[in-house]
N, C-alpha and C positions, 0 to 999 in steps of 0.2 A: 420810446426813445426818440424818434424823429421828431417828435412835437417839442420834447425837452430840449433837444439840440437846436431847435429852430429858435425855441424862445431864449435860449442863451445866447445866440448870437445874432438875433433880430433880424434873421434874413430867413427864407423858405427855399432853402437848397437840399436839406436831407429830406429823404422819402423812408419810408419803411423798408424799401428794398435796398437801399444803399446802406441803411444802418444794419440790416440783416446780413448784408455781404461784409461789412466791417466785423460784425461779430463772429462770423464763420470764419473770417481770415485767420482769427485768433484762436480758434478752437484747440488746437494741440498746445499752445501755450496755456489756455484755461484748464486743459486736462492735467497738463504737468502741475500747474500750481495747486489743484486739488489734491492730486497724488501726493505732492509733498505734505500738504496740511493732513491727509488721512493717516499718511506713514508717521508723521512726528506724533499725532494724537495716539495713535495706536501703540506706540512706544511709550506713552505717557512723557513727551517731551514737547516742548513748546515751539508750536508750528510757526512758520514764516509768517511775518505781519503780512496782513494785506496787500501792502503797497509794493512788496518784495517783488522785484523785476520790473517795477512800471516807473522808476524814475532813477538812473534813464532805463528807457524802455529795453528790455532785453528780448530778443526772439530766438525761436528754435533752439538748436542745440547749446546755445549759450547760456540761455534760461534753465534748460535741463541741468546743464554743468554747476551753474551756480546753486541750485536747488539741492542737487546730490551734496554739493560742498557745504552747504547749510546743513544738512542732515547729518552728515559725518562729523559735524563739529558738535552737533547736540547729540553725537552718539548712538544715533538710530543704526541698529545692526544689519547688515546686509543693504545697505542703501540703495544702490542700484536695482538690486533684485526686488526689493519692496516696492520702488517706485514702478518698476515694470508691472508686478502684480496688479499694484492700484489702477495702473494705466488701462491694464486689459480689463478690469471689471468696469472702468468708467466708458471704454470702448464699446462694450456690450450695449450700451444704451444708446450710442451714437448709430445714425442711418445715413451716412455718407452719400448714398444714392436716392433719399428721399427727397421731396421738394424742400428749399431752404427752410420754409417756416415749420415745417413738420420736424425737420432735422434739429432745428434750434430749440424746439417745444421739447423733444426727448431730453437733447443734451444738457439743456439749462436746469434740468431737475438733478443732475448729477455734479454740477458744478459748485465750487467755493462761491457763495453769492459777492460777500464783500470783496474777496479778492478778485473777482470777474469784473466787478465794476470799476474798482481801483485802474485794473489792467485795460479796461476799454476805455476809461475816461483818458488814459495816457496816450493809448492808440488813436483815439478820434479826435481828441483835442476838446472835447466836452467833458465838463467836470460831472459825471453822473453821481459819482460817489457823495458827493455832496446836495445833490438833488434828488437823494431817494425818496423824499416826500413829494416831490413834484410827480416822479415817476409813479407812485402809490396813487396819487389823486387821478392822474390820467388814466391809469388801469381801471381804477373804480368808475370813473366817468364814461369810458368806453365798454364797460362791463366785460374785461379780459381777465378778472382775477379768476384761477382755477377754482372748480367747485370744492375740491378738497380743502383749500386755505379758506375760503368762504364757511365752509361747515366747521372748522376748527376755532374759526374766530366766533362764530355763533355758539359754538358750544363753550368756549371761555366766556363769553357775556352772559350766557345763562347761567354758569356756575358763579360768576361773580356777583350778578345781582338779584339772585336768588337767595342768597345767604344774609 
């Protein structure tokens, strides 16, 4: 993400550590956005759009409140309880005392990817969401794509190209 942010700005001020810090600053908001998506989907309701709460950027309790209001309008039953239950499940994957990279690596597996990219784009001022291809290319170049994703893609390719 630091490479893409630097490319976009044409300056080299972002480091992996500074981007990691920005991501973790938003951890609670990203968890809430994901909890709302899961709650809506579980109730067969339309989840909030990925950009919900990103423009303008809502933080903390304000974002949580707006997400709950959205779910109430979508007639998700026991909205607050449902959000809290989902948040607890997401929190099980978080490791707040782990080193930052390890914490993010665990946490990102549970987050709504599109919603997270939208929110982080607003938070950092770099439009990562529109630069997903650049992010994927950088991950490929640096060989940081998780093995489970590599295996999934390989399996998919094998199925497609053998038929």
